[in-house]
ZARO-511465 format. One record per residue (C-alpha): residue in three letters; residue number from 0; chain; x, y, z. Coordinates in steps of 0.25 Angstrom, whole numbers. Layout:
<atom "ALA",NUM,"A",<X,Y,Z>>,
...
end
This chain:
<atom "MET",0,"A",<-12,-19,-65>>,
<atom "ASN",1,"A",<-16,-30,-76>>,
<atom "ILE",2,"A",<-4,-39,-74>>,
<atom "PRO",3,"A",<-7,-54,-78>>,
<atom "VAL",4,"A",<-1,-60,-66>>,
<atom "GLU",5,"A",<-7,-69,-55>>,
<atom "ARG",6,"A",<4,-76,-48>>,
<atom "ALA",7,"A",<17,-83,-53>>,
<atom "CYS",8,"A",<27,-90,-45>>,
<atom "LEU",9,"A",<33,-101,-54>>,
<atom "ASP",10,"A",<45,-105,-46>>,
<atom "VAL",11,"A",<54,-102,-34>>,
<atom "GLY",12,"A",<61,-89,-36>>,
<atom "ILE",13,"A",<52,-84,-47>>,
<atom "PRO",14,"A",<44,-72,-41>>,
<atom "CYS",15,"A",<29,-72,-39>>,
<atom "VAL",16,"A",<21,-62,-47>>,
<atom "VAL",17,"A",<8,-61,-39>>,
<atom "ARG",18,"A",<-4,-53,-43>>,
<atom "GLN",19,"A",<-15,-51,-32>>,
<atom "GLN",20,"A",<-28,-45,-33>>,
<atom "THR",21,"A",<-33,-40,-20>>,
<atom "CYS",22,"A",<-46,-36,-15>>,
<atom "ASP",23,"A",<-43,-32,-1>>,
<atom "ILE",24,"A",<-33,-22,5>>,
<atom "GLN",25,"A",<-28,-32,15>>,
<atom "GLN",26,"A",<-25,-42,4>>,
<atom "HIS",27,"A",<-18,-31,-4>>,
<atom "ALA",28,"A",<-9,-28,8>>,
<atom "GLU",29,"A",<-5,-42,10>>,
<atom "GLU",30,"A",<-1,-44,-4>>,
<atom "HIS",31,"A",<10,-34,-3>>,
<atom "GLN",32,"A",<21,-45,1>>,
<atom "GLY",33,"A",<33,-39,8>>,
<atom "TRP",34,"A",<24,-27,13>>,
<atom "ASP",35,"A",<17,-26,26>>,
<atom "LEU",36,"A",<6,-17,21>>,
<atom "GLN",37,"A",<-7,-11,27>>,
<atom "LEU",38,"A",<-17,-5,18>>,
<atom "MET",39,"A",<-29,4,21>>,
<atom "GLN",40,"A",<-40,6,10>>,
<atom "LEU",41,"A",<-44,20,8>>,
<atom "SER",42,"A",<-54,21,-3>>,
<atom "SER",43,"A",<-67,13,-4>>,
<atom "GLY",44,"A",<-70,1,-12>>,
<atom "CYS",45,"A",<-66,-14,-14>>,
<atom "PHE",46,"A",<-51,-16,-14>>,
<atom "LYS",47,"A",<-45,-21,-26>>,
<atom "GLY",48,"A",<-30,-22,-27>>,
<atom "GLN",49,"A",<-20,-30,-36>>,
<atom "MET",50,"A",<-5,-33,-34>>,
<atom "VAL",51,"A",<6,-39,-41>>,
<atom "ARG",52,"A",<19,-43,-35>>,
<atom "PHE",53,"A",<32,-50,-37>>,
<atom "GLU",54,"A",<46,-51,-33>>,
<atom "LEU",55,"A",<59,-49,-40>>,
<atom "ASP",56,"A",<73,-50,-36>>,
<atom "GLY",57,"A",<73,-41,-23>>,
<atom "LEU",58,"A",<61,-33,-28>>,
<atom "SER",59,"A",<46,-34,-24>>,
<atom "LEU",60,"A",<36,-29,-33>>,
<atom "ILE",61,"A",<21,-26,-30>>,
<atom "ARG",62,"A",<12,-19,-39>>,
<atom "GLU",63,"A",<-2,-16,-33>>,
<atom "SER",64,"A",<-14,-8,-35>>,
<atom "SER",65,"A",<-28,-6,-28>>,
<atom "ASN",66,"A",<-41,1,-31>>,
<atom "GLN",67,"A",<-41,8,-17>>,
<atom "ALA",68,"A",<-33,19,-10>>,
<atom "LEU",69,"A",<-25,13,1>>,
<atom "LEU",70,"A",<-17,17,13>>,
<atom "LYS",71,"A",<-4,9,14>>,
<atom "ARG",72,"A",<6,7,25>>,
<atom "GLY",73,"A",<15,-5,29>>,
<atom "ALA",74,"A",<29,-10,29>>,
<atom "LEU",75,"A",<39,-16,20>>,
<atom "SER",76,"A",<52,-24,22>>,
<atom "CYS",77,"A",<62,-14,28>>,
<atom "HIS",78,"A",<72,-17,18>>,
<atom "GLN",79,"A",<63,-15,6>>,
<atom "VAL",80,"A",<60,-2,-2>>,
<atom "SER",81,"A",<47,-1,-10>>,
<atom "PHE",82,"A",<45,8,-22>>,
<atom "ASN",83,"A",<31,10,-26>>,
<atom "PHE",84,"A",<28,14,-40>>,
<atom "PRO",85,"A",<14,19,-44>>,
<atom "LEU",86,"A",<11,12,-58>>,
<atom "SER",87,"A",<-2,20,-59>>,
<atom "LYS",88,"A",<-5,35,-57>>,
<atom "PRO",89,"A",<-10,37,-43>>,
<atom "ARG",90,"A",<-24,41,-42>>,
<atom "ASP",91,"A",<-22,49,-29>>,
<atom "PRO",92,"A",<-9,54,-22>>,
<atom "LEU",93,"A",<0,44,-15>>,
<atom "ILE",94,"A",<0,48,0>>,
<atom "CYS",95,"A",<13,43,8>>,
<atom "LEU",96,"A",<15,48,22>>,
<atom "GLY",97,"A",<5,59,19>>,
<atom "ARG",98,"A",<13,64,7>>,
<atom "ARG",99,"A",<5,64,-6>>,
<atom "TYR",100,"A",<11,60,-20>>,
<atom "ASP",101,"A",<2,64,-31>>,
<atom "TYR",102,"A",<10,58,-42>>,
<atom "GLY",103,"A",<16,44,-45>>,
<atom "GLY",104,"A",<29,41,-39>>,
<atom "VAL",105,"A",<36,30,-32>>,
<atom "LEU",106,"A",<35,28,-17>>,
<atom "ALA",107,"A",<47,21,-11>>,
<atom "VAL",108,"A",<47,16,3>>,
<atom "MET",109,"A",<58,9,12>>,
<atom "GLY",110,"A",<54,-3,19>>,
<atom "GLY",111,"A",<48,-4,33>>,
<atom "GLU",112,"A",<36,4,37>>,
<atom "LEU",113,"A",<30,10,24>>,
<atom "PRO",114,"A",<24,24,23>>,
<atom "GLU",115,"A",<9,25,23>>,
<atom "ILE",116,"A",<4,28,9>>,
<atom "ARG",117,"A",<-10,31,3>>,
<atom "VAL",118,"A",<-11,25,-12>>,
<atom "ALA",119,"A",<-22,28,-22>>,
<atom "ALA",120,"A",<-32,18,-27>>,
<atom "ASP",121,"A",<-28,11,-40>>,
<atom "LEU",122,"A",<-13,14,-39>>,
<atom "ASP",123,"A",<-4,4,-46>>,
<atom "VAL",124,"A",<9,3,-38>>,
<atom "LEU",125,"A",<21,-5,-39>>,
<atom "SER",126,"A",<30,-8,-27>>,
<atom "LEU",127,"A",<44,-12,-29>>,
<atom "SER",128,"A",<51,-16,-16>>,
<atom "VAL",129,"A",<66,-19,-15>>,
<atom "ASP",130,"A",<76,-21,-5>>,
<atom "TYR",131,"A",<83,-8,-1>>,
<atom "GLN",132,"A",<97,-13,-3>>,
<atom "LYS",133,"A",<94,-18,-17>>,
<atom "LEU",134,"A",<88,-4,-20>>,
<atom "ALA",135,"A",<100,3,-14>>,
<atom "GLY",136,"A",<109,-5,-24>>,
<atom "LEU",137,"A",<102,-1,-36>>,
<atom "SER",138,"A",<107,12,-40>>,
<atom "ASP",139,"A",<117,22,-35>>,
<atom "GLU",140,"A",<109,34,-41>>,
<atom "THR",141,"A",<97,31,-32>>,
<atom "GLN",142,"A",<105,29,-19>>,
<atom "GLU",143,"A",<100,42,-13>>,
<atom "ALA",144,"A",<86,40,-16>>,
<atom "ILE",145,"A",<86,25,-11>>,
<atom "GLU",146,"A",<92,30,2>>,
<atom "ARG",147,"A",<81,40,4>>,
<atom "LEU",148,"A",<71,28,4>>,
<atom "GLN",149,"A",<77,24,18>>,
<atom "SER",150,"A",<71,37,24>>,
<atom "GLY",151,"A",<57,34,21>>,
<atom "PRO",152,"A",<47,33,9>>,
<atom "CYS",153,"A",<50,41,-4>>,
<atom "TYR",154,"A",<43,45,-16>>,
<atom "LEU",155,"A",<49,45,-30>>,
<atom "PRO",156,"A",<41,55,-37>>,
<atom "SER",157,"A",<45,52,-52>>,
<atom "PHE",158,"A",<44,39,-59>>,
<atom "SER",159,"A",<41,38,-73>>,
<atom "SER",160,"A",<42,23,-77>>,
<atom "TYR",161,"A",<29,18,-71>>,
<atom "GLN",162,"A",<25,12,-84>>,
<atom "ALA",163,"A",<38,5,-86>>,
<atom "LEU",164,"A",<37,-1,-71>>,
<atom "THR",165,"A",<23,-6,-74>>,
<atom "ARG",166,"A",<27,-13,-87>>,
<atom "LEU",167,"A",<39,-19,-79>>,
<atom "PHE",168,"A",<31,-24,-68>>,
<atom "ASP",169,"A",<20,-30,-78>>,
<atom "LEU",170,"A",<31,-37,-86>>,
<atom "SER",171,"A",<38,-43,-74>>,
<atom "CYS",172,"A",<25,-49,-69>>,
<atom "GLN",173,"A",<22,-55,-83>>,
<atom "TRP",174,"A",<36,-61,-84>>,
<atom "LEU",175,"A",<37,-66,-70>>,
<atom "VAL",176,"A",<24,-74,-72>>,
<atom "LEU",177,"A",<25,-78,-87>>,
<atom "ARG",178,"A",<40,-81,-88>>,
<atom "PRO",179,"A",<47,-80,-74>>,
<atom "ASP",180,"A",<58,-89,-79>>,
<atom "LEU",181,"A",<62,-78,-89>>,
<atom "VAL",182,"A",<62,-67,-79>>,
<atom "CYS",183,"A",<75,-61,-74>>,
<atom "ARG",184,"A",<70,-56,-61>>,
<atom "SER",185,"A",<82,-48,-57>>,
<atom "VAL",186,"A",<80,-40,-70>>,
<atom "LEU",187,"A",<66,-37,-67>>,
<atom "SER",188,"A",<70,-33,-53>>,
<atom "ASP",189,"A",<80,-23,-59>>,
<atom "ALA",190,"A",<70,-17,-68>>,
<atom "PHE",191,"A",<61,-14,-57>>,
<atom "LEU",192,"A",<72,-9,-48>>,
<atom "GLY",193,"A",<76,0,-60>>,
<atom "HIS",194,"A",<62,7,-58>>,
<atom "ILE",195,"A",<65,10,-44>>,
<atom "VAL",196,"A",<79,16,-47>>,
<atom "ASP",197,"A",<73,24,-58>>,
<atom "ALA",198,"A",<62,30,-48>>,
<atom "LEU",199,"A",<73,33,-38>>,
<atom "ALA",200,"A",<81,40,-48>>,
<atom "GLN",201,"A",<71,48,-55>>,
<atom "GLY",202,"A",<67,58,-45>>,
<atom "ALA",203,"A",<68,63,-31>>,
<atom "VAL",204,"A",<65,53,-20>>,
<atom "GLU",205,"A",<55,60,-10>>,
<atom "SER",206,"A",<55,56,4>>,
<atom "VAL",207,"A",<40,54,9>>,
<atom "MET",208,"A",<40,61,22>>,
<atom "PRO",209,"A",<27,60,31>>,
<atom "SER",210,"A",<18,72,30>>,
<atom "GLU",211,"A",<17,81,42>>,
<atom "ARG",212,"A",<3,76,45>>,
<atom "LYS",213,"A",<7,61,46>>,
<atom "ARG",214,"A",<9,63,61>>,
<atom "VAL",215,"A",<-6,68,63>>,
<atom "VAL",216,"A",<-11,56,55>>,
<atom "ASP",217,"A",<-2,46,62>>,
<atom "ARG",218,"A",<-8,51,76>>,
<atom "ALA",219,"A",<-22,51,71>>,
<atom "ARG",220,"A",<-21,37,66>>,
<atom "GLU",221,"A",<-15,32,79>>,
<atom "VAL",222,"A",<-28,37,86>>,
<atom "ILE",223,"A",<-36,30,75>>,
<atom "ASP",224,"A",<-29,17,77>>,
<atom "ALA",225,"A",<-31,18,92>>,
<atom "HIS",226,"A",<-46,20,90>>,
<atom "HIS",227,"A",<-48,10,79>>,
<atom "ASP",228,"A",<-60,4,87>>,
<atom "GLU",229,"A",<-68,17,87>>,
<atom "PRO",230,"A",<-72,27,77>>,
<atom "VAL",231,"A",<-62,38,82>>,
<atom "SER",232,"A",<-66,52,77>>,
<atom "ILE",233,"A",<-58,62,70>>,
<atom "PRO",234,"A",<-59,73,81>>,
<atom "SER",235,"A",<-55,62,91>>,
<atom "ILE",236,"A",<-42,59,83>>,
<atom "CYS",237,"A",<-39,74,82>>,
<atom "HIS",238,"A",<-41,76,97>>,
<atom "ASP",239,"A",<-31,64,100>>,
<atom "ILE",240,"A",<-20,69,90>>,
<atom "GLY",241,"A",<-22,84,92>>,
<atom "VAL",242,"A",<-25,89,78>>,
<atom "SER",243,"A",<-37,96,71>>,
<atom "GLN",244,"A",<-47,88,62>>,
<atom "ARG",245,"A",<-42,97,51>>,
<atom "LYS",246,"A",<-28,93,53>>,
<atom "LEU",247,"A",<-31,78,54>>,
<atom "GLN",248,"A",<-39,79,41>>,
<atom "TYR",249,"A",<-27,85,34>>,
<atom "CYS",250,"A",<-17,75,39>>,
<atom "PHE",251,"A",<-25,63,35>>,
<atom "GLN",252,"A",<-29,68,22>>,
<atom "GLU",253,"A",<-14,71,19>>,
<atom "TYR",254,"A",<-8,59,25>>,
<atom "LEU",255,"A",<-19,48,21>>,
<atom "GLY",256,"A",<-28,55,11>>,
<atom "VAL",257,"A",<-40,53,20>>,
<atom "SER",258,"A",<-47,60,31>>,
<atom "PRO",259,"A",<-46,56,45>>,
<atom "ALA",260,"A",<-60,51,46>>,
<atom "THR",261,"A",<-58,43,33>>,
<atom "TYR",262,"A",<-45,37,38>>,
<atom "VAL",263,"A",<-52,32,51>>,
<atom "ARG",264,"A",<-63,25,44>>,
<atom "LEU",265,"A",<-54,19,34>>,
<atom "PHE",266,"A",<-44,14,45>>,
<atom "ARG",267,"A",<-55,7,52>>,
<atom "LEU",268,"A",<-61,1,40>>,
<atom "ASN",269,"A",<-48,-4,35>>,
<atom "ALA",270,"A",<-45,-10,48>>,
<atom "VAL",271,"A",<-58,-18,48>>,
<atom "HIS",272,"A",<-55,-22,34>>,
<atom "ARG",273,"A",<-41,-27,37>>,
<atom "SER",274,"A",<-46,-35,49>>,
<atom "LEU",275,"A",<-57,-42,40>>,
<atom "ALA",276,"A",<-48,-44,28>>,
<atom "CYS",277,"A",<-37,-50,37>>,
<atom "GLY",278,"A",<-47,-60,44>>,
<atom "ASP",279,"A",<-44,-53,57>>,
<atom "ALA",280,"A",<-59,-51,60>>,
<atom "TRP",281,"A",<-70,-61,64>>,
<atom "GLN",282,"A",<-82,-52,62>>,
<atom "VAL",283,"A",<-84,-39,54>>,
<atom "GLN",284,"A",<-92,-33,66>>,
<atom "ASP",285,"A",<-80,-35,76>>,
<atom "GLU",286,"A",<-70,-29,67>>,
<atom "ALA",287,"A",<-78,-17,64>>,
<atom "ILE",288,"A",<-81,-14,78>>,
<atom "ARG",289,"A",<-66,-16,81>>,
<atom "TRP",290,"A",<-63,-5,72>>,
<atom "GLY",291,"A",<-73,4,77>>,
<atom "PHE",292,"A",<-85,2,68>>,
<atom "PHE",293,"A",<-97,0,77>>,
<atom "HIS",294,"A",<-108,3,66>>,
<atom "LEU",295,"A",<-106,-9,58>>,
<atom "GLY",296,"A",<-116,-5,47>>,
<atom "HIS",297,"A",<-107,8,45>>,
<atom "PHE",298,"A",<-95,0,45>>,
<atom "ALA",299,"A",<-99,-10,35>>,
<atom "MET",300,"A",<-103,1,26>>,
<atom "ALA",301,"A",<-90,9,27>>,
<atom "TYR",302,"A",<-82,-4,26>>,
<atom "ARG",303,"A",<-89,-8,13>>,
<atom "GLN",304,"A",<-87,6,7>>,
<atom "LEU",305,"A",<-72,5,9>>,
<atom "PHE",306,"A",<-69,-9,6>>,
<atom "GLY",307,"A",<-80,-12,-4>>,
<atom "GLU",308,"A",<-85,-24,4>>,
<atom "ARG",309,"A",<-92,-28,17>>,
<atom "PRO",310,"A",<-83,-31,29>>,
<atom "SER",311,"A",<-89,-45,30>>,
<atom "GLU",312,"A",<-84,-47,15>>,
<atom "THR",313,"A",<-70,-43,19>>,
<atom "LEU",314,"A",<-70,-53,31>>,
<atom "GLU",315,"A",<-76,-64,23>>,
<atom "ARG",316,"A",<-65,-63,12>>,
<atom "SER",317,"A",<-54,-63,23>>,
<atom "ARG",318,"A",<-60,-76,28>>,
<atom "ARG",319,"A",<-61,-82,14>>,
<atom "ASN",320,"A",<-46,-79,12>>,
<atom "SER",321,"A",<-42,-85,25>>,
<atom "ALA",322,"A",<-50,-98,22>>,
<atom "LYS",323,"A",<-43,-99,9>>,
<atom "SER",324,"A",<-29,-96,15>>,
<atom "GLY",325,"A",<-31,-105,27>>,
end
């Protein structure tokens, strides 16, 4: 995503084009303006992300990528519909509500609570968010497809103009920065909306229904949440929800792409990281114990392996950022 844009806001009414390099999943989530987003890092290593965003008449655009596999959940304004176009070939399948999609396609979600999705590392995604009423008035030919969006997330399996959409985004960024006085923003907005209409019209809109194993995963995660301050065992989880370890394993692998034991470890490590990165912790030791890590040496090793830095470095960066903003 080599877009020569840093930040442009030349006058009132002229849209800002913002390019942000992120080095932390919490920072990356907060850069999604208009979204209430929660991220969990699933793969190991230092997080590196980048994002470009701007607004056009009634349309919000966010292009993002990160070098780590992520689990995403959150919320969007209830009147908005978001269309998420992959601009690169997915390295691993997209998993949405336990359904796997091995090929590139468009995930469309109505506002409110968003479906939980797992995205592959290095996936370049463009999210176009538009008011539902504006979307409904675009084309009579796509009314049936648009109405289906109200029943839940949908997957549009065929879309062949990713290169054209990428070029349109790149050129829009360049013109909005270099010559915003010459840009007709309504024309640009219509061009992006045309890609949405094309995606809706090209193929069948598949409703993404939760997999049958979602209920088992949800119940297991309730137990994990309730015992966040202790290293709850997999046999204990199975006993509490009444399933075998084999079934629990299948359910987690299908729904989240990780084993139950891996999820428990990632859940607790990400929780500590979130507290340290947000400045909610005074000391690393206290936060580690709060999330059930009593052997601090093992904790520090696991934390560094997942996030590519010591927990003290995360906390120190958070304090520096707070001092700058304060």
